[in-house]
PDB file of N, H, CA, C and O in Angstrom:
ATOM      1  N   MET A   1     -46.596  55.879 144.899  1.00  0.00           N
ATOM      2  CA  MET A   1     -47.571  56.604 144.122  1.00  0.00           C
ATOM      3  C   MET A   1     -47.999  55.739 142.937  1.00  0.00           C
ATOM      4  O   MET A   1     -47.177  55.039 142.346  1.00  0.00           O
ATOM      5  N   ARG A   2     -49.262  55.788 142.598  1.00  0.00           N
ATOM      6  H   ARG A   2     -49.930  56.356 143.078  1.00  0.00           H
ATOM      7  CA  ARG A   2     -49.790  55.015 141.477  1.00  0.00           C
ATOM      8  C   ARG A   2     -49.995  55.938 140.282  1.00  0.00           C
ATOM      9  O   ARG A   2     -50.555  57.027 140.409  1.00  0.00           O
ATOM     10  N   ILE A   3     -49.533  55.488 139.129  1.00  0.00           N
ATOM     11  H   ILE A   3     -49.078  54.603 139.027  1.00  0.00           H
ATOM     12  CA  ILE A   3     -49.627  56.268 137.899  1.00  0.00           C
ATOM     13  C   ILE A   3     -50.336  55.428 136.844  1.00  0.00           C
ATOM     14  O   ILE A   3     -49.998  54.264 136.631  1.00  0.00           O
ATOM     15  N   PHE A   4     -51.312  56.027 136.193  1.00  0.00           N
ATOM     16  H   PHE A   4     -51.587  56.973 136.366  1.00  0.00           H
ATOM     17  CA  PHE A   4     -52.013  55.350 135.101  1.00  0.00           C
ATOM     18  C   PHE A   4     -51.551  55.939 133.776  1.00  0.00           C
ATOM     19  O   PHE A   4     -51.627  57.150 133.570  1.00  0.00           O
ATOM     20  N   LEU A   5     -51.078  55.091 132.885  1.00  0.00           N
ATOM     21  H   LEU A   5     -51.017  54.107 133.052  1.00  0.00           H
ATOM     22  CA  LEU A   5     -50.615  55.527 131.570  1.00  0.00           C
ATOM     23  C   LEU A   5     -51.758  55.435 130.563  1.00  0.00           C
ATOM     24  O   LEU A   5     -52.378  54.385 130.394  1.00  0.00           O
ATOM     25  N   ASP A   6     -52.014  56.531 129.915  1.00  0.00           N
ATOM     26  H   ASP A   6     -51.511  57.384 130.052  1.00  0.00           H
ATOM     27  CA  ASP A   6     -53.034  56.572 128.874  1.00  0.00           C
ATOM     28  C   ASP A   6     -52.412  56.122 127.547  1.00  0.00           C
ATOM     29  O   ASP A   6     -51.189  56.068 127.416  1.00  0.00           O
ATOM     30  N   ALA A   7     -53.242  55.808 126.592  1.00  0.00           N
ATOM     31  H   ALA A   7     -54.235  55.852 126.698  1.00  0.00           H
ATOM     32  CA  ALA A   7     -52.765  55.347 125.281  1.00  0.00           C
ATOM     33  C   ALA A   7     -51.918  56.407 124.584  1.00  0.00           C
ATOM     34  O   ALA A   7     -50.995  56.066 123.845  1.00  0.00           O
ATOM     35  N   ASN A   8     -52.214  57.684 124.805  1.00  0.00           N
ATOM     36  H   ASN A   8     -52.964  57.961 125.406  1.00  0.00           H
ATOM     37  CA  ASN A   8     -51.458  58.755 124.160  1.00  0.00           C
ATOM     38  C   ASN A   8     -49.981  58.716 124.536  1.00  0.00           C
ATOM     39  O   ASN A   8     -49.116  58.967 123.696  1.00  0.00           O
ATOM     40  N   ILE A   9     -49.695  58.404 125.785  1.00  0.00           N
ATOM     41  H   ILE A   9     -50.397  58.200 126.467  1.00  0.00           H
ATOM     42  CA  ILE A   9     -48.303  58.323 126.234  1.00  0.00           C
ATOM     43  C   ILE A   9     -47.616  57.140 125.579  1.00  0.00           C
ATOM     44  O   ILE A   9     -46.476  57.256 125.128  1.00  0.00           O
ATOM     45  N   LEU A  10     -48.287  56.014 125.522  1.00  0.00           N
ATOM     46  H   LEU A  10     -49.213  55.920 125.888  1.00  0.00           H
ATOM     47  CA  LEU A  10     -47.694  54.824 124.911  1.00  0.00           C
ATOM     48  C   LEU A  10     -47.454  55.030 123.420  1.00  0.00           C
ATOM     49  O   LEU A  10     -46.404  54.650 122.903  1.00  0.00           O
ATOM     50  N   VAL A  11     -48.407  55.620 122.734  1.00  0.00           N
ATOM     51  H   VAL A  11     -49.261  55.929 123.154  1.00  0.00           H
ATOM     52  CA  VAL A  11     -48.269  55.858 121.298  1.00  0.00           C
ATOM     53  C   VAL A  11     -47.122  56.825 121.020  1.00  0.00           C
ATOM     54  O   VAL A  11     -46.339  56.612 120.094  1.00  0.00           O
ATOM     55  N   ALA A  12     -47.021  57.884 121.814  1.00  0.00           N
ATOM     56  H   ALA A  12     -47.657  58.057 122.566  1.00  0.00           H
ATOM     57  CA  ALA A  12     -45.960  58.870 121.608  1.00  0.00           C
ATOM     58  C   ALA A  12     -44.582  58.242 121.751  1.00  0.00           C
ATOM     59  O   ALA A  12     -43.664  58.584 121.005  1.00  0.00           O
ATOM     60  N   VAL A  13     -44.429  57.332 122.697  1.00  0.00           N
ATOM     61  H   VAL A  13     -45.175  57.054 123.303  1.00  0.00           H
ATOM     62  CA  VAL A  13     -43.134  56.679 122.902  1.00  0.00           C
ATOM     63  C   VAL A  13     -42.878  55.633 121.821  1.00  0.00           C
ATOM     64  O   VAL A  13     -41.776  55.573 121.274  1.00  0.00           O
ATOM     65  N   LEU A  14     -43.855  54.823 121.510  1.00  0.00           N
ATOM     66  H   LEU A  14     -44.750  54.871 121.954  1.00  0.00           H
ATOM     67  CA  LEU A  14     -43.662  53.753 120.526  1.00  0.00           C
ATOM     68  C   LEU A  14     -43.442  54.281 119.116  1.00  0.00           C
ATOM     69  O   LEU A  14     -42.704  53.681 118.334  1.00  0.00           O
ATOM     70  N   CYS A  15     -44.080  55.401 118.790  1.00  0.00           N
ATOM     71  H   CYS A  15     -44.679  55.888 119.425  1.00  0.00           H
ATOM     72  CA  CYS A  15     -43.983  55.951 117.428  1.00  0.00           C
ATOM     73  C   CYS A  15     -42.987  57.103 117.322  1.00  0.00           C
ATOM     74  O   CYS A  15     -42.867  57.718 116.262  1.00  0.00           O
ATOM     75  N   ASN A  16     -42.281  57.400 118.393  1.00  0.00           N
ATOM     76  H   ASN A  16     -42.378  56.901 119.254  1.00  0.00           H
ATOM     77  CA  ASN A  16     -41.302  58.498 118.408  1.00  0.00           C
ATOM     78  C   ASN A  16     -41.905  59.805 117.921  1.00  0.00           C
ATOM     79  O   ASN A  16     -41.339  60.474 117.056  1.00  0.00           O
ATOM     80  N   GLU A  17     -43.029  60.159 118.465  1.00  0.00           N
ATOM     81  H   GLU A  17     -43.488  59.615 119.168  1.00  0.00           H
ATOM     82  CA  GLU A  17     -43.704  61.393 118.065  1.00  0.00           C
ATOM     83  C   GLU A  17     -43.116  62.563 118.840  1.00  0.00           C
ATOM     84  O   GLU A  17     -43.192  62.627 120.067  1.00  0.00           O
ATOM     85  N   TYR A  18     -42.536  63.472 118.099  1.00  0.00           N
ATOM     86  H   TYR A  18     -42.474  63.420 117.102  1.00  0.00           H
ATOM     87  CA  TYR A  18     -41.948  64.659 118.721  1.00  0.00           C
ATOM     88  C   TYR A  18     -42.932  65.807 118.630  1.00  0.00           C
ATOM     89  O   TYR A  18     -43.663  65.877 117.642  1.00  0.00           O
ATOM     90  N   PRO A  19     -42.999  66.698 119.580  1.00  0.00           N
ATOM     91  CA  PRO A  19     -42.154  66.900 120.755  1.00  0.00           C
ATOM     92  C   PRO A  19     -42.612  66.120 121.986  1.00  0.00           C
ATOM     93  O   PRO A  19     -41.963  66.197 123.029  1.00  0.00           O
ATOM     94  N   GLN A  20     -43.710  65.371 121.893  1.00  0.00           N
ATOM     95  H   GLN A  20     -44.237  65.308 121.046  1.00  0.00           H
ATOM     96  CA  GLN A  20     -44.226  64.651 123.056  1.00  0.00           C
ATOM     97  C   GLN A  20     -43.309  63.530 123.518  1.00  0.00           C
ATOM     98  O   GLN A  20     -43.366  63.139 124.684  1.00  0.00           O
ATOM     99  N   PHE A  21     -42.472  63.007 122.643  1.00  0.00           N
ATOM    100  H   PHE A  21     -42.427  63.324 121.696  1.00  0.00           H
ATOM    101  CA  PHE A  21     -41.674  61.829 122.965  1.00  0.00           C
ATOM    102  C   PHE A  21     -40.822  62.022 124.208  1.00  0.00           C
ATOM    103  O   PHE A  21     -40.787  61.141 125.066  1.00  0.00           O
ATOM    104  N   SER A  22     -40.138  63.145 124.327  1.00  0.00           N
ATOM    105  H   SER A  22     -40.167  63.861 123.629  1.00  0.00           H
ATOM    106  CA  SER A  22     -39.224  63.340 125.456  1.00  0.00           C
ATOM    107  C   SER A  22     -39.977  63.374 126.787  1.00  0.00           C
ATOM    108  O   SER A  22     -39.510  62.813 127.779  1.00  0.00           O
ATOM    109  N   PHE A  23     -41.130  64.025 126.813  1.00  0.00           N
ATOM    110  H   PHE A  23     -41.510  64.481 126.007  1.00  0.00           H
ATOM    111  CA  PHE A  23     -41.903  64.099 128.054  1.00  0.00           C
ATOM    112  C   PHE A  23     -42.544  62.759 128.395  1.00  0.00           C
ATOM    113  O   PHE A  23     -42.544  62.339 129.553  1.00  0.00           O
ATOM    114  N   CYS A  24     -43.082  62.101 127.397  1.00  0.00           N
ATOM    115  H   CYS A  24     -43.082  62.442 126.457  1.00  0.00           H
ATOM    116  CA  CYS A  24     -43.746  60.813 127.629  1.00  0.00           C
ATOM    117  C   CYS A  24     -42.749  59.730 128.022  1.00  0.00           C
ATOM    118  O   CYS A  24     -43.065  58.863 128.836  1.00  0.00           O
ATOM    119  N   SER A  25     -41.565  59.772 127.457  1.00  0.00           N
ATOM    120  H   SER A  25     -41.308  60.477 126.795  1.00  0.00           H
ATOM    121  CA  SER A  25     -40.561  58.774 127.827  1.00  0.00           C
ATOM    122  C   SER A  25     -40.115  58.968 129.272  1.00  0.00           C
ATOM    123  O   SER A  25     -39.778  57.999 129.953  1.00  0.00           O
ATOM    124  N   ARG A  26     -40.110  60.203 129.739  1.00  0.00           N
ATOM    125  H   ARG A  26     -40.383  60.990 129.186  1.00  0.00           H
ATOM    126  CA  ARG A  26     -39.782  60.451 131.154  1.00  0.00           C
ATOM    127  C   ARG A  26     -40.840  59.850 132.064  1.00  0.00           C
ATOM    128  O   ARG A  26     -40.523  59.242 133.086  1.00  0.00           O
ATOM    129  N   VAL A  27     -42.092  60.025 131.687  1.00  0.00           N
ATOM    130  H   VAL A  27     -42.350  60.519 130.856  1.00  0.00           H
ATOM    131  CA  VAL A  27     -43.173  59.445 132.490  1.00  0.00           C
ATOM    132  C   VAL A  27     -43.081  57.926 132.457  1.00  0.00           C
ATOM    133  O   VAL A  27     -43.244  57.271 133.486  1.00  0.00           O
ATOM    134  N   LEU A  28     -42.823  57.369 131.294  1.00  0.00           N
ATOM    135  H   LEU A  28     -42.691  57.901 130.458  1.00  0.00           H
ATOM    136  CA  LEU A  28     -42.733  55.915 131.168  1.00  0.00           C
ATOM    137  C   LEU A  28     -41.532  55.356 131.928  1.00  0.00           C
ATOM    138  O   LEU A  28     -41.571  54.218 132.394  1.00  0.00           O
ATOM    139  N   SER A  29     -40.475  56.138 132.057  1.00  0.00           N
ATOM    140  H   SER A  29     -40.443  57.063 131.679  1.00  0.00           H
ATOM    141  CA  SER A  29     -39.286  55.664 132.778  1.00  0.00           C
ATOM    142  C   SER A  29     -39.533  55.551 134.282  1.00  0.00           C
ATOM    143  O   SER A  29     -38.706  54.979 134.993  1.00  0.00           O
ATOM    144  N   LEU A  30     -40.638  56.076 134.776  1.00  0.00           N
ATOM    145  H   LEU A  30     -41.309  56.541 134.198  1.00  0.00           H
ATOM    146  CA  LEU A  30     -40.955  55.939 136.200  1.00  0.00           C
ATOM    147  C   LEU A  30     -41.223  54.491 136.585  1.00  0.00           C
ATOM    148  O   LEU A  30     -41.262  54.163 137.771  1.00  0.00           O
ATOM    149  N   CYS A  31     -41.408  53.621 135.598  1.00  0.00           N
ATOM    150  H   CYS A  31     -41.377  53.887 134.634  1.00  0.00           H
ATOM    151  CA  CYS A  31     -41.587  52.192 135.876  1.00  0.00           C
ATOM    152  C   CYS A  31     -40.373  51.609 136.599  1.00  0.00           C
ATOM    153  O   CYS A  31     -40.499  50.672 137.387  1.00  0.00           O
ATOM    154  N   ASP A  32     -39.201  52.174 136.320  1.00  0.00           N
ATOM    155  H   ASP A  32     -39.099  52.935 135.679  1.00  0.00           H
ATOM    156  CA  ASP A  32     -37.969  51.664 136.921  1.00  0.00           C
ATOM    157  C   ASP A  32     -37.810  52.058 138.386  1.00  0.00           C
ATOM    158  O   ASP A  32     -37.042  51.434 139.119  1.00  0.00           O
ATOM    159  N   ASN A  33     -38.527  53.079 138.810  1.00  0.00           N
ATOM    160  H   ASN A  33     -39.151  53.586 138.215  1.00  0.00           H
ATOM    161  CA  ASN A  33     -38.435  53.548 140.184  1.00  0.00           C
ATOM    162  C   ASN A  33     -39.421  52.770 141.048  1.00  0.00           C
ATOM    163  O   ASN A  33     -40.603  52.682 140.716  1.00  0.00           O
ATOM    164  N   LYS A  34     -38.946  52.210 142.145  1.00  0.00           N
ATOM    165  H   LYS A  34     -37.986  52.281 142.415  1.00  0.00           H
ATOM    166  CA  LYS A  34     -39.795  51.372 143.001  1.00  0.00           C
ATOM    167  C   LYS A  34     -40.841  52.185 143.772  1.00  0.00           C
ATOM    168  O   LYS A  34     -41.774  51.610 144.331  1.00  0.00           O
ATOM    169  N   ARG A  35     -40.698  53.509 143.808  1.00  0.00           N
ATOM    170  H   ARG A  35     -39.940  53.977 143.353  1.00  0.00           H
ATOM    171  CA  ARG A  35     -41.681  54.336 144.511  1.00  0.00           C
ATOM    172  C   ARG A  35     -42.978  54.479 143.725  1.00  0.00           C
ATOM    173  O   ARG A  35     -44.003  54.870 144.283  1.00  0.00           O
ATOM    174  N   PHE A  36     -42.938  54.164 142.433  1.00  0.00           N
ATOM    175  H   PHE A  36     -42.105  53.846 141.979  1.00  0.00           H
ATOM    176  CA  PHE A  36     -44.103  54.352 141.573  1.00  0.00           C
ATOM    177  C   PHE A  36     -44.624  53.006 141.073  1.00  0.00           C
ATOM    178  O   PHE A  36     -43.854  52.126 140.687  1.00  0.00           O
ATOM    179  N   ALA A  37     -45.927  52.872 141.090  1.00  0.00           N
ATOM    180  H   ALA A  37     -46.552  53.586 141.404  1.00  0.00           H
ATOM    181  CA  ALA A  37     -46.587  51.709 140.495  1.00  0.00           C
ATOM    182  C   ALA A  37     -47.295  52.218 139.239  1.00  0.00           C
ATOM    183  O   ALA A  37     -48.217  53.029 139.322  1.00  0.00           O
ATOM    184  N   VAL A  38     -46.856  51.735 138.080  1.00  0.00           N
ATOM    185  H   VAL A  38     -46.107  51.076 138.013  1.00  0.00           H
ATOM    186  CA  VAL A  38     -47.369  52.239 136.804  1.00  0.00           C
ATOM    187  C   VAL A  38     -48.344  51.210 136.236  1.00  0.00           C
ATOM    188  O   VAL A  38     -48.025  50.025 136.136  1.00  0.00           O
ATOM    189  N   PHE A  39     -49.529  51.679 135.867  1.00  0.00           N
ATOM    190  H   PHE A  39     -49.788  52.642 135.948  1.00  0.00           H
ATOM    191  CA  PHE A  39     -50.589  50.824 135.350  1.00  0.00           C
ATOM    192  C   PHE A  39     -51.089  51.345 134.009  1.00  0.00           C
ATOM    193  O   PHE A  39     -50.931  52.521 133.683  1.00  0.00           O
ATOM    194  N   THR A  40     -51.687  50.458 133.250  1.00  0.00           N
ATOM    195  H   THR A  40     -51.815  49.502 133.514  1.00  0.00           H
ATOM    196  CA  THR A  40     -52.444  50.834 132.066  1.00  0.00           C
ATOM    197  C   THR A  40     -53.549  49.801 131.876  1.00  0.00           C
ATOM    198  O   THR A  40     -53.552  48.764 132.539  1.00  0.00           O
ATOM    199  N   SER A  41     -54.461  50.074 130.998  1.00  0.00           N
ATOM    200  H   SER A  41     -54.459  50.917 130.460  1.00  0.00           H
ATOM    201  CA  SER A  41     -55.574  49.141 130.789  1.00  0.00           C
ATOM    202  C   SER A  41     -55.346  48.347 129.509  1.00  0.00           C
ATOM    203  O   SER A  41     -54.574  48.767 128.646  1.00  0.00           O
ATOM    204  N   PRO A  42     -56.008  47.212 129.382  1.00  0.00           N
ATOM    205  CA  PRO A  42     -55.917  46.455 128.134  1.00  0.00           C
ATOM    206  C   PRO A  42     -56.392  47.258 126.924  1.00  0.00           C
ATOM    207  O   PRO A  42     -55.865  47.086 125.825  1.00  0.00           O
ATOM    208  N   MET A  43     -57.374  48.128 127.114  1.00  0.00           N
ATOM    209  H   MET A  43     -57.802  48.268 128.007  1.00  0.00           H
ATOM    210  CA  MET A  43     -57.862  48.958 126.010  1.00  0.00           C
ATOM    211  C   MET A  43     -56.783  49.944 125.563  1.00  0.00           C
ATOM    212  O   MET A  43     -56.620  50.179 124.366  1.00  0.00           O
ATOM    213  N   CYS A  44     -56.049  50.520 126.509  1.00  0.00           N
ATOM    214  H   CYS A  44     -56.181  50.329 127.482  1.00  0.00           H
ATOM    215  CA  CYS A  44     -54.959  51.435 126.157  1.00  0.00           C
ATOM    216  C   CYS A  44     -53.855  50.701 125.395  1.00  0.00           C
ATOM    217  O   CYS A  44     -53.273  51.253 124.461  1.00  0.00           O
ATOM    218  N   LEU A  45     -53.569  49.472 125.786  1.00  0.00           N
ATOM    219  H   LEU A  45     -54.042  49.024 126.545  1.00  0.00           H
ATOM    220  CA  LEU A  45     -52.573  48.677 125.061  1.00  0.00           C
ATOM    221  C   LEU A  45     -53.039  48.382 123.641  1.00  0.00           C
ATOM    222  O   LEU A  45     -52.251  48.435 122.697  1.00  0.00           O
ATOM    223  N   ALA A  46     -54.324  48.070 123.496  1.00  0.00           N
ATOM    224  H   ALA A  46     -54.964  48.027 124.263  1.00  0.00           H
ATOM    225  CA  ALA A  46     -54.863  47.789 122.161  1.00  0.00           C
ATOM    226  C   ALA A  46     -54.820  49.029 121.279  1.00  0.00           C
ATOM    227  O   ALA A  46     -54.474  48.940 120.101  1.00  0.00           O
ATOM    228  N   ILE A  47     -55.166  50.176 121.833  1.00  0.00           N
ATOM    229  H   ILE A  47     -55.447  50.249 122.790  1.00  0.00           H
ATOM    230  CA  ILE A  47     -55.120  51.426 121.065  1.00  0.00           C
ATOM    231  C   ILE A  47     -53.695  51.750 120.659  1.00  0.00           C
ATOM    232  O   ILE A  47     -53.443  52.141 119.519  1.00  0.00           O
ATOM    233  N   ALA A  48     -52.759  51.588 121.589  1.00  0.00           N
ATOM    234  H   ALA A  48     -52.963  51.270 122.515  1.00  0.00           H
ATOM    235  CA  ALA A  48     -51.349  51.861 121.287  1.00  0.00           C
ATOM    236  C   ALA A  48     -50.839  50.918 120.197  1.00  0.00           C
ATOM    237  O   ALA A  48     -50.120  51.347 119.295  1.00  0.00           O
ATOM    238  N   PHE A  49     -51.206  49.641 120.275  1.00  0.00           N
ATOM    239  H   PHE A  49     -51.790  49.293 121.008  1.00  0.00           H
ATOM    240  CA  PHE A  49     -50.788  48.684 119.253  1.00  0.00           C
ATOM    241  C   PHE A  49     -51.367  49.062 117.896  1.00  0.00           C
ATOM    242  O   PHE A  49     -50.671  48.993 116.883  1.00  0.00           O
ATOM    243  N   TYR A  50     -52.637  49.459 117.869  1.00  0.00           N
ATOM    244  H   TYR A  50     -53.203  49.515 118.692  1.00  0.00           H
ATOM    245  CA  TYR A  50     -53.299  49.811 116.620  1.00  0.00           C
ATOM    246  C   TYR A  50     -52.611  50.998 115.942  1.00  0.00           C
ATOM    247  O   TYR A  50     -52.284  50.933 114.757  1.00  0.00           O
ATOM    248  N   PHE A  51     -52.392  52.076 116.688  1.00  0.00           N
ATOM    249  H   PHE A  51     -52.657  52.130 117.651  1.00  0.00           H
ATOM    250  CA  PHE A  51     -51.781  53.258 116.097  1.00  0.00           C
ATOM    251  C   PHE A  51     -50.324  53.020 115.723  1.00  0.00           C
ATOM    252  O   PHE A  51     -49.852  53.545 114.715  1.00  0.00           O
ATOM    253  N   THR A  52     -49.610  52.240 116.517  1.00  0.00           N
ATOM    254  H   THR A  52     -49.993  51.813 117.336  1.00  0.00           H
ATOM    255  CA  THR A  52     -48.222  51.926 116.184  1.00  0.00           C
ATOM    256  C   THR A  52     -48.160  51.095 114.912  1.00  0.00           C
ATOM    257  O   THR A  52     -47.319  51.342 114.048  1.00  0.00           O
ATOM    258  N   GLU A  53     -49.032  50.124 114.795  1.00  0.00           N
ATOM    259  H   GLU A  53     -49.715  49.923 115.497  1.00  0.00           H
ATOM    260  CA  GLU A  53     -49.065  49.290 113.596  1.00  0.00           C
ATOM    261  C   GLU A  53     -49.414  50.122 112.366  1.00  0.00           C
ATOM    262  O   GLU A  53     -48.798  49.952 111.314  1.00  0.00           O
ATOM    263  N   ARG A  54     -50.387  51.015 112.480  1.00  0.00           N
ATOM    264  H   ARG A  54     -50.887  51.153 113.335  1.00  0.00           H
ATOM    265  CA  ARG A  54     -50.757  51.877 111.349  1.00  0.00           C
ATOM    266  C   ARG A  54     -49.597  52.760 110.916  1.00  0.00           C
ATOM    267  O   ARG A  54     -49.342  52.922 109.722  1.00  0.00           O
ATOM    268  N   LYS A  55     -48.898  53.327 111.886  1.00  0.00           N
ATOM    269  H   LYS A  55     -49.105  53.196 112.855  1.00  0.00           H
ATOM    270  CA  LYS A  55     -47.800  54.224 111.543  1.00  0.00           C
ATOM    271  C   LYS A  55     -46.645  53.448 110.917  1.00  0.00           C
ATOM    272  O   LYS A  55     -46.032  53.917 109.959  1.00  0.00           O
ATOM    273  N   MET A  56     -46.345  52.269 111.450  1.00  0.00           N
ATOM    274  H   MET A  56     -46.843  51.888 112.228  1.00  0.00           H
ATOM    275  CA  MET A  56     -45.223  51.497 110.916  1.00  0.00           C
ATOM    276  C   MET A  56     -45.534  50.964 109.521  1.00  0.00           C
ATOM    277  O   MET A  56     -44.646  50.917 108.670  1.00  0.00           O
ATOM    278  N   VAL A  57     -46.771  50.566 109.275  1.00  0.00           N
ATOM    279  H   VAL A  57     -47.493  50.605 109.966  1.00  0.00           H
ATOM    280  CA  VAL A  57     -47.153  50.088 107.940  1.00  0.00           C
ATOM    281  C   VAL A  57     -47.071  51.238 106.952  1.00  0.00           C
ATOM    282  O   VAL A  57     -46.571  51.070 105.840  1.00  0.00           O
ATOM    283  N   ARG A  58     -47.561  52.411 107.353  1.00  0.00           N
ATOM    284  H   ARG A  58     -47.967  52.547 108.256  1.00  0.00           H
ATOM    285  CA  ARG A  58     -47.496  53.580 106.480  1.00  0.00           C
ATOM    286  C   ARG A  58     -46.041  53.959 106.206  1.00  0.00           C
ATOM    287  O   ARG A  58     -45.691  54.309 105.079  1.00  0.00           O
ATOM    288  N   HIS A  59     -45.198  53.890 107.231  1.00  0.00           N
ATOM    289  H   HIS A  59     -45.483  53.606 108.147  1.00  0.00           H
ATOM    290  CA  HIS A  59     -43.776  54.194 107.064  1.00  0.00           C
ATOM    291  C   HIS A  59     -43.135  53.186 106.112  1.00  0.00           C
ATOM    292  O   HIS A  59     -42.346  53.557 105.243  1.00  0.00           O
ATOM    293  N   TRP A  60     -43.478  51.913 106.281  1.00  0.00           N
ATOM    294  H   TRP A  60     -44.118  51.611 106.986  1.00  0.00           H
ATOM    295  CA  TRP A  60     -42.929  50.867 105.420  1.00  0.00           C
ATOM    296  C   TRP A  60     -43.397  51.054 103.987  1.00  0.00           C
ATOM    297  O   TRP A  60     -42.614  50.895 103.050  1.00  0.00           O
ATOM    298  N   GLN A  61     -44.675  51.392 103.808  1.00  0.00           N
ATOM    299  H   GLN A  61     -45.311  51.521 104.569  1.00  0.00           H
ATOM    300  CA  GLN A  61     -45.203  51.591 102.457  1.00  0.00           C
ATOM    301  C   GLN A  61     -44.542  52.784 101.784  1.00  0.00           C
ATOM    302  O   GLN A  61     -44.185  52.709 100.608  1.00  0.00           O
ATOM    303  N   ASN A  62     -44.374  53.877 102.508  1.00  0.00           N
ATOM    304  H   ASN A  62     -44.663  53.938 103.464  1.00  0.00           H
ATOM    305  CA  ASN A  62     -43.749  55.061 101.926  1.00  0.00           C
ATOM    306  C   ASN A  62     -42.295  54.801 101.548  1.00  0.00           C
ATOM    307  O   ASN A  62     -41.772  55.409 100.614  1.00  0.00           O
ATOM    308  N   LYS A  63     -41.657  53.909 102.266  1.00  0.00           N
ATOM    309  H   LYS A  63     -42.082  53.415 103.025  1.00  0.00           H
ATOM    310  CA  LYS A  63     -40.245  53.627 102.010  1.00  0.00           C
ATOM    311  C   LYS A  63     -40.075  52.574 100.916  1.00  0.00           C
ATOM    312  O   LYS A  63     -39.197  52.715 100.064  1.00  0.00           O
ATOM    313  N   LYS A  64     -40.884  51.539 100.921  1.00  0.00           N
ATOM    314  H   LYS A  64     -41.598  51.425 101.613  1.00  0.00           H
ATOM    315  CA  LYS A  64     -40.692  50.398 100.028  1.00  0.00           C
ATOM    316  C   LYS A  64     -41.446  50.503  98.707  1.00  0.00           C
ATOM    317  O   LYS A  64     -40.915  50.097  97.673  1.00  0.00           O
ATOM    318  N   LEU A  65     -42.663  51.034  98.709  1.00  0.00           N
ATOM    319  H   LEU A  65     -43.094  51.364  99.548  1.00  0.00           H
ATOM    320  CA  LEU A  65     -43.453  51.034  97.482  1.00  0.00           C
ATOM    321  C   LEU A  65     -42.809  51.833  96.343  1.00  0.00           C
ATOM    322  O   LEU A  65     -42.804  51.348  95.212  1.00  0.00           O
ATOM    323  N   PRO A  66     -42.269  53.027  96.582  1.00  0.00           N
ATOM    324  CA  PRO A  66     -41.616  53.717  95.463  1.00  0.00           C
ATOM    325  C   PRO A  66     -40.457  52.909  94.878  1.00  0.00           C
ATOM    326  O   PRO A  66     -40.228  52.936  93.669  1.00  0.00           O
ATOM    327  N   CYS A  67     -39.748  52.211  95.709  1.00  0.00           N
ATOM    328  H   CYS A  67     -39.934  52.188  96.692  1.00  0.00           H
ATOM    329  CA  CYS A  67     -38.639  51.372  95.244  1.00  0.00           C
ATOM    330  C   CYS A  67     -39.165  50.233  94.367  1.00  0.00           C
ATOM    331  O   CYS A  67     -38.582  49.925  93.327  1.00  0.00           O
ATOM    332  N   TRP A  68     -40.259  49.616  94.784  1.00  0.00           N
ATOM    333  H   TRP A  68     -40.733  49.867  95.628  1.00  0.00           H
ATOM    334  CA  TRP A  68     -40.840  48.531  93.997  1.00  0.00           C
ATOM    335  C   TRP A  68     -41.383  49.052  92.685  1.00  0.00           C
ATOM    336  O   TRP A  68     -41.254  48.385  91.658  1.00  0.00           O
ATOM    337  N   GLN A  69     -41.986  50.223  92.693  1.00  0.00           N
ATOM    338  H   GLN A  69     -42.091  50.765  93.527  1.00  0.00           H
ATOM    339  CA  GLN A  69     -42.548  50.775  91.462  1.00  0.00           C
ATOM    340  C   GLN A  69     -41.468  51.036  90.435  1.00  0.00           C
ATOM    341  O   GLN A  69     -41.682  50.808  89.244  1.00  0.00           O
ATOM    342  N   VAL A  70     -40.324  51.503  90.864  1.00  0.00           N
ATOM    343  H   VAL A  70     -40.150  51.688  91.831  1.00  0.00           H
ATOM    344  CA  VAL A  70     -39.209  51.765  89.936  1.00  0.00           C
ATOM    345  C   VAL A  70     -38.704  50.454  89.375  1.00  0.00           C
ATOM    346  O   VAL A  70     -38.404  50.371  88.184  1.00  0.00           O
ATOM    347  N   ASN A  71     -38.602  49.430  90.201  1.00  0.00           N
ATOM    348  H   ASN A  71     -38.845  49.498  91.169  1.00  0.00           H
ATOM    349  CA  ASN A  71     -38.061  48.154  89.760  1.00  0.00           C
ATOM    350  C   ASN A  71     -39.039  47.378  88.879  1.00  0.00           C
ATOM    351  O   ASN A  71     -38.609  46.559  88.067  1.00  0.00           O
ATOM    352  N   LEU A  72     -40.322  47.613  89.018  1.00  0.00           N
ATOM    353  H   LEU A  72     -40.672  48.279  89.677  1.00  0.00           H
ATOM    354  CA  LEU A  72     -41.306  46.875  88.242  1.00  0.00           C
ATOM    355  C   LEU A  72     -41.569  47.491  86.864  1.00  0.00           C
ATOM    356  O   LEU A  72     -42.057  46.803  85.968  1.00  0.00           O
ATOM    357  N   GLU A  73     -41.258  48.758  86.689  1.00  0.00           N
ATOM    358  H   GLU A  73     -40.862  49.317  87.418  1.00  0.00           H
ATOM    359  CA  GLU A  73     -41.552  49.417  85.403  1.00  0.00           C
ATOM    360  C   GLU A  73     -40.525  49.102  84.356  1.00  0.00           C
ATOM    361  O   GLU A  73     -40.630  49.578  83.226  1.00  0.00           O
TER     362      GLU A  73
END
């Protein structure tokens, strides 16, 4: 069976978005089964990278910037 992964599934797994994470990770784990051929497009990969990068930068800023502000004052 052929399965196409949309960017939403990739983003949910990469960014640990709950409650979608558990369902999307199950779909993504079908890659390990030889009965399934899992595909995605370059555009879906680019979208997933973009949203993952935005979320990680925002997470890093929320975690690090308050610490820097306290140390700089």
